[in-house]
MIGULUM-44775 format. One record per atom (N, C-alpha, C): residue number from 1; residue in three letters; atom name; x, y, z. Coordinates in pm, whole numbers, m for minus. Example, Ala and Ser with C-alpha at 12.3 -4.5 7.8 and 13.67 -1.06 7.14 Angstrom:
BEGIN
pt i 1 | aa ALA | at N | u 1319 | v m569 | w 780
pt i 1 | aa ALA | at CA | u 1230 | v m450 | w 780
pt i 1 | aa ALA | at C | u 1320 | v m330 | w 780
pt i 2 | aa SER | at N | u 1285 | v m225 | w 708
pt i 2 | aa SER | at CA | u 1367 | v m106 | w 714
pt i 2 | aa SER | at C | u 1290 | v 3 | w 787
This chain:
BEGIN
pt i 1 | aa UNK | at N | u m520 | v m908 | w m1199
pt i 1 | aa UNK | at CA | u m390 | v m876 | w m1244
pt i 1 | aa UNK | at C | u m328 | v m1033 | w m1263
pt i 2 | aa UNK | at N | u m275 | v m1043 | w m1364
pt i 2 | aa UNK | at CA | u m184 | v m1185 | w m1381
pt i 2 | aa UNK | at C | u m79 | v m1213 | w m1283
pt i 3 | aa UNK | at N | u m63 | v m1322 | w m1245
pt i 3 | aa UNK | at CA | u 40 | v m1359 | w m1142
pt i 3 | aa UNK | at C | u 188 | v m1324 | w m1196
pt i 4 | aa UNK | at N | u 214 | v m1316 | w m1321
pt i 4 | aa UNK | at CA | u 342 | v m1303 | w m1394
pt i 4 | aa UNK | at C | u 352 | v m1146 | w m1408
pt i 5 | aa UNK | at N | u 265 | v m1067 | w m1369
pt i 5 | aa UNK | at CA | u 273 | v m916 | w m1393
pt i 5 | aa UNK | at C | u 405 | v m860 | w m1359
pt i 6 | aa UNK | at N | u 454 | v m909 | w m1262
pt i 6 | aa UNK | at CA | u 590 | v m844 | w m1207
pt i 6 | aa UNK | at C | u 708 | v m918 | w m1257
pt i 7 | aa UNK | at N | u 707 | v m1000 | w m1364
pt i 7 | aa UNK | at CA | u 820 | v m1065 | w m1402
pt i 7 | aa UNK | at C | u 939 | v m966 | w m1457
pt i 8 | aa UNK | at N | u 1058 | v m1022 | w m1468
pt i 8 | aa UNK | at CA | u 1177 | v m941 | w m1503
pt i 8 | aa UNK | at C | u 1245 | v m865 | w m1392
pt i 9 | aa UNK | at N | u 1218 | v m918 | w m1268
pt i 9 | aa UNK | at CA | u 1291 | v m850 | w m1154
pt i 9 | aa UNK | at C | u 1205 | v m747 | w m1080
pt i 10 | aa UNK | at N | u 1094 | v m708 | w m1147
pt i 10 | aa UNK | at CA | u 1015 | v m605 | w m1061
pt i 10 | aa UNK | at C | u 951 | v m670 | w m952
pt i 11 | aa UNK | at N | u 925 | v m595 | w m839
pt i 11 | aa UNK | at CA | u 875 | v m646 | w m714
pt i 11 | aa UNK | at C | u 773 | v m533 | w m662
pt i 12 | aa UNK | at N | u 691 | v m583 | w m569
pt i 12 | aa UNK | at CA | u 595 | v m497 | w m507
pt i 12 | aa UNK | at C | u 645 | v m453 | w m385
pt i 13 | aa UNK | at N | u 628 | v m335 | w m335
pt i 13 | aa UNK | at CA | u 654 | v m276 | w m209
pt i 13 | aa UNK | at C | u 522 | v m246 | w m144
pt i 14 | aa UNK | at N | u 494 | v m343 | w m46
pt i 14 | aa UNK | at CA | u 348 | v m299 | w 9
pt i 14 | aa UNK | at C | u 361 | v m347 | w 160
pt i 15 | aa UNK | at N | u 293 | v m278 | w 246
pt i 15 | aa UNK | at CA | u 278 | v m300 | w 386
pt i 15 | aa UNK | at C | u 144 | v m381 | w 403
pt i 16 | aa UNK | at N | u 157 | v m517 | w 427
pt i 16 | aa UNK | at CA | u 31 | v m586 | w 431
pt i 16 | aa UNK | at C | u m34 | v m578 | w 579
pt i 17 | aa UNK | at N | u 27 | v m507 | w 666
pt i 17 | aa UNK | at CA | u m29 | v m498 | w 805
pt i 17 | aa UNK | at C | u m122 | v m381 | w 824
pt i 18 | aa UNK | at N | u m134 | v m290 | w 712
pt i 18 | aa UNK | at CA | u m230 | v m169 | w 748
pt i 18 | aa UNK | at C | u m308 | v m152 | w 611
pt i 19 | aa UNK | at N | u m441 | v m137 | w 629
pt i 19 | aa UNK | at CA | u m533 | v m126 | w 532
pt i 19 | aa UNK | at C | u m502 | v 9 | w 468
pt i 20 | aa UNK | at N | u m516 | v 30 | w 335
pt i 20 | aa UNK | at CA | u m476 | v 145 | w 278
pt i 20 | aa UNK | at C | u m601 | v 228 | w 211
pt i 21 | aa UNK | at N | u m718 | v 150 | w 195
pt i 21 | aa UNK | at CA | u m836 | v 223 | w 147
pt i 21 | aa UNK | at C | u m961 | v 168 | w 219
pt i 22 | aa UNK | at N | u m1054 | v 250 | w 219
pt i 22 | aa UNK | at CA | u m1188 | v 224 | w 276
pt i 22 | aa UNK | at C | u m1309 | v 255 | w 176
pt i 23 | aa UNK | at N | u m1417 | v 198 | w 208
pt i 23 | aa UNK | at CA | u m1540 | v 238 | w 129
pt i 23 | aa UNK | at C | u m1564 | v 387 | w 172
pt i 24 | aa UNK | at N | u m1589 | v 471 | w 69
pt i 24 | aa UNK | at CA | u m1602 | v 618 | w 80
pt i 24 | aa UNK | at C | u m1747 | v 672 | w 70
pt i 25 | aa UNK | at N | u m1839 | v 563 | w 60
pt i 25 | aa UNK | at CA | u m1991 | v 594 | w 42
pt i 25 | aa UNK | at C | u m2049 | v 649 | w 162
pt i 26 | aa UNK | at N | u m1997 | v 591 | w 280
pt i 26 | aa UNK | at CA | u m2040 | v 643 | w 433
pt i 26 | aa UNK | at C | u m1934 | v 674 | w 513
pt i 27 | aa UNK | at N | u m1947 | v 732 | w 628
pt i 27 | aa UNK | at CA | u m1838 | v 754 | w 713
pt i 27 | aa UNK | at C | u m1778 | v 635 | w 775
pt i 28 | aa UNK | at N | u m1645 | v 650 | w 791
pt i 28 | aa UNK | at CA | u m1561 | v 537 | w 826
pt i 28 | aa UNK | at C | u m1607 | v 499 | w 990
pt i 29 | aa UNK | at N | u m1629 | v 360 | w 994
pt i 29 | aa UNK | at CA | u m1662 | v 296 | w 1119
pt i 29 | aa UNK | at C | u m1575 | v 190 | w 1153
pt i 30 | aa UNK | at N | u m1488 | v 197 | w 1233
pt i 30 | aa UNK | at CA | u m1380 | v 90 | w 1263
pt i 30 | aa UNK | at C | u m1448 | v m45 | w 1291
pt i 31 | aa UNK | at N | u m1395 | v m158 | w 1227
pt i 31 | aa UNK | at CA | u m1450 | v m271 | w 1242
pt i 31 | aa UNK | at C | u m1591 | v m308 | w 1155
pt i 32 | aa UNK | at N | u m1640 | v m195 | w 1095
pt i 32 | aa UNK | at CA | u m1767 | v m215 | w 1019
pt i 32 | aa UNK | at C | u m1754 | v m181 | w 881
pt i 33 | aa UNK | at N | u m1673 | v m75 | w 836
pt i 33 | aa UNK | at CA | u m1656 | v m31 | w 710
pt i 33 | aa UNK | at C | u m1562 | v m129 | w 635
pt i 34 | aa UNK | at N | u m1609 | v m151 | w 504
pt i 34 | aa UNK | at CA | u m1515 | v m227 | w 417
pt i 34 | aa UNK | at C | u m1382 | v m136 | w 409
pt i 35 | aa UNK | at N | u m1265 | v m232 | w 424
pt i 35 | aa UNK | at CA | u m1134 | v m193 | w 398
pt i 35 | aa UNK | at C | u m1051 | v m293 | w 335
pt i 36 | aa UNK | at N | u m946 | v m235 | w 261
pt i 36 | aa UNK | at CA | u m852 | v m340 | w 207
pt i 36 | aa UNK | at C | u m718 | v m269 | w 167
pt i 37 | aa UNK | at N | u m624 | v m339 | w 101
pt i 37 | aa UNK | at CA | u m508 | v m277 | w 73
pt i 37 | aa UNK | at C | u m478 | v m281 | w m81
pt i 38 | aa UNK | at N | u m469 | v m165 | w m126
pt i 38 | aa UNK | at CA | u m445 | v m141 | w m280
pt i 38 | aa UNK | at C | u m326 | v m50 | w m287
pt i 39 | aa UNK | at N | u m272 | v 8 | w m196
pt i 39 | aa UNK | at CA | u m169 | v 110 | w m227
pt i 39 | aa UNK | at C | u m34 | v 56 | w m190
pt i 40 | aa UNK | at N | u 52 | v 79 | w m274
pt i 40 | aa UNK | at CA | u 209 | v 37 | w m274
pt i 40 | aa UNK | at C | u 280 | v 90 | w m388
pt i 41 | aa UNK | at N | u 404 | v 23 | w m406
pt i 41 | aa UNK | at CA | u 484 | v 64 | w m519
pt i 41 | aa UNK | at C | u 532 | v m40 | w m602
pt i 42 | aa UNK | at N | u 528 | v m28 | w m736
pt i 42 | aa UNK | at CA | u 599 | v m121 | w m812
pt i 42 | aa UNK | at C | u 739 | v m94 | w m836
pt i 43 | aa UNK | at N | u 834 | v m155 | w m804
pt i 43 | aa UNK | at CA | u 974 | v m129 | w m782
pt i 43 | aa UNK | at C | u 1052 | v m204 | w m895
pt i 44 | aa UNK | at N | u 1147 | v m126 | w m975
pt i 44 | aa UNK | at CA | u 1227 | v m187 | w m1091
pt i 44 | aa UNK | at C | u 1335 | v m269 | w m1023
pt i 45 | aa UNK | at N | u 1396 | v m354 | w m1103
pt i 45 | aa UNK | at CA | u 1512 | v m434 | w m1045
pt i 45 | aa UNK | at C | u 1632 | v m354 | w m991
pt i 46 | aa UNK | at N | u 1645 | v m237 | w m1041
pt i 46 | aa UNK | at CA | u 1769 | v m151 | w m1018
pt i 46 | aa UNK | at C | u 1748 | v m71 | w m885
pt i 47 | aa UNK | at N | u 1637 | v m117 | w m804
pt i 47 | aa UNK | at CA | u 1607 | v m19 | w m686
pt i 47 | aa UNK | at C | u 1585 | v m130 | w m572
pt i 48 | aa UNK | at N | u 1664 | v m114 | w m456
pt i 48 | aa UNK | at CA | u 1660 | v m192 | w m354
pt i 48 | aa UNK | at C | u 1539 | v m120 | w m249
pt i 49 | aa UNK | at N | u 1443 | v m227 | w m207
pt i 49 | aa UNK | at CA | u 1364 | v m158 | w m102
pt i 49 | aa UNK | at C | u 1420 | v m170 | w 30
pt i 50 | aa UNK | at N | u 1432 | v m72 | w 111
pt i 50 | aa UNK | at CA | u 1486 | v m80 | w 250
pt i 50 | aa UNK | at C | u 1382 | v m81 | w 351
pt i 51 | aa UNK | at N | u 1257 | v m18 | w 318
pt i 51 | aa UNK | at CA | u 1154 | v m3 | w 431
pt i 51 | aa UNK | at C | u 1029 | v 38 | w 347
pt i 52 | aa UNK | at N | u 918 | v m43 | w 384
pt i 52 | aa UNK | at CA | u 777 | v 0 | w 327
pt i 52 | aa UNK | at C | u 692 | v 7 | w 474
pt i 53 | aa UNK | at N | u 635 | v 119 | w 494
pt i 53 | aa UNK | at CA | u 544 | v 142 | w 619
pt i 53 | aa UNK | at C | u 402 | v 205 | w 561
pt i 54 | aa UNK | at N | u 312 | v 116 | w 607
pt i 54 | aa UNK | at CA | u 170 | v 178 | w 611
pt i 54 | aa UNK | at C | u 140 | v 262 | w 725
pt i 55 | aa UNK | at N | u 66 | v 387 | w 708
pt i 55 | aa UNK | at CA | u 55 | v 466 | w 831
pt i 55 | aa UNK | at C | u m102 | v 471 | w 858
pt i 56 | aa UNK | at N | u m144 | v 393 | w 963
pt i 56 | aa UNK | at CA | u m277 | v 384 | w 1002
pt i 56 | aa UNK | at C | u m328 | v 506 | w 1074
pt i 57 | aa UNK | at N | u m384 | v 607 | w 991
pt i 57 | aa UNK | at CA | u m441 | v 739 | w 1041
pt i 57 | aa UNK | at C | u m581 | v 727 | w 1065
pt i 58 | aa UNK | at N | u m659 | v 590 | w 1053
pt i 58 | aa UNK | at CA | u m784 | v 581 | w 1090
pt i 58 | aa UNK | at C | u m868 | v 636 | w 972
pt i 59 | aa UNK | at N | u m811 | v 688 | w 861
pt i 59 | aa UNK | at CA | u m877 | v 742 | w 757
pt i 59 | aa UNK | at C | u m936 | v 870 | w 781
pt i 60 | aa UNK | at N | u m867 | v 941 | w 870
pt i 60 | aa UNK | at CA | u m917 | v 1073 | w 938
pt i 60 | aa UNK | at C | u m948 | v 1171 | w 839
pt i 61 | aa UNK | at N | u m881 | v 1195 | w 747
pt i 61 | aa UNK | at CA | u m895 | v 1307 | w 656
pt i 61 | aa UNK | at C | u m907 | v 1259 | w 496
pt i 62 | aa UNK | at N | u m922 | v 1129 | w 486
pt i 62 | aa UNK | at CA | u m907 | v 1073 | w 347
pt i 62 | aa UNK | at C | u m988 | v 928 | w 343
pt i 63 | aa UNK | at N | u m1001 | v 891 | w 217
pt i 63 | aa UNK | at CA | u m1036 | v 741 | w 204
pt i 63 | aa UNK | at C | u m926 | v 656 | w 194
pt i 64 | aa UNK | at N | u m807 | v 706 | w 207
pt i 64 | aa UNK | at CA | u m679 | v 618 | w 190
pt i 64 | aa UNK | at C | u m611 | v 648 | w 314
pt i 65 | aa UNK | at N | u m509 | v 556 | w 366
pt i 65 | aa UNK | at CA | u m411 | v 575 | w 460
pt i 65 | aa UNK | at C | u m275 | v 586 | w 377
pt i 66 | aa UNK | at N | u m176 | v 663 | w 423
pt i 66 | aa UNK | at CA | u m60 | v 681 | w 335
pt i 66 | aa UNK | at C | u 29 | v 551 | w 347
pt i 67 | aa UNK | at N | u 117 | v 551 | w 248
pt i 67 | aa UNK | at CA | u 233 | v 447 | w 265
pt i 67 | aa UNK | at C | u 350 | v 521 | w 226
pt i 68 | aa UNK | at N | u 461 | v 492 | w 314
pt i 68 | aa UNK | at CA | u 589 | v 551 | w 273
pt i 68 | aa UNK | at C | u 696 | v 447 | w 244
pt i 69 | aa UNK | at N | u 790 | v 475 | w 177
pt i 69 | aa UNK | at CA | u 898 | v 361 | w 127
pt i 69 | aa UNK | at C | u 1035 | v 435 | w 132
pt i 70 | aa UNK | at N | u 1119 | v 381 | w 168
pt i 70 | aa UNK | at CA | u 1265 | v 403 | w 174
pt i 70 | aa UNK | at C | u 1330 | v 321 | w 59
pt i 71 | aa UNK | at N | u 1397 | v 382 | w m33
pt i 71 | aa UNK | at CA | u 1456 | v 298 | w m150
pt i 71 | aa UNK | at C | u 1610 | v 325 | w m161
pt i 72 | aa UNK | at N | u 1685 | v 249 | w m222
pt i 72 | aa UNK | at CA | u 1821 | v 270 | w m243
pt i 72 | aa UNK | at C | u 1846 | v 241 | w m390
pt i 73 | aa UNK | at N | u 1910 | v 326 | w m458
pt i 73 | aa UNK | at CA | u 1932 | v 295 | w m605
pt i 73 | aa UNK | at C | u 2048 | v 197 | w m613
pt i 74 | aa UNK | at N | u 2047 | v 108 | w m710
pt i 74 | aa UNK | at CA | u 2148 | v 15 | w m713
pt i 74 | aa UNK | at C | u 2256 | v 44 | w m821
């Protein structure tokens, strides 16, 4: 993705402290399975990001961990 993809006041809402996706070809093994962050929100300039939280559920029921966000419209 180009670095200027979010020009025009758009911004990303991402919790960089929680991995959001894992390799789903095998069962999840903490510390061994491939994990990374791909989930978040692209937010328009008229929206203020109040909170972004990744939920580390250890990929219990999915190959993704959920991300929640609190917004305020401007």
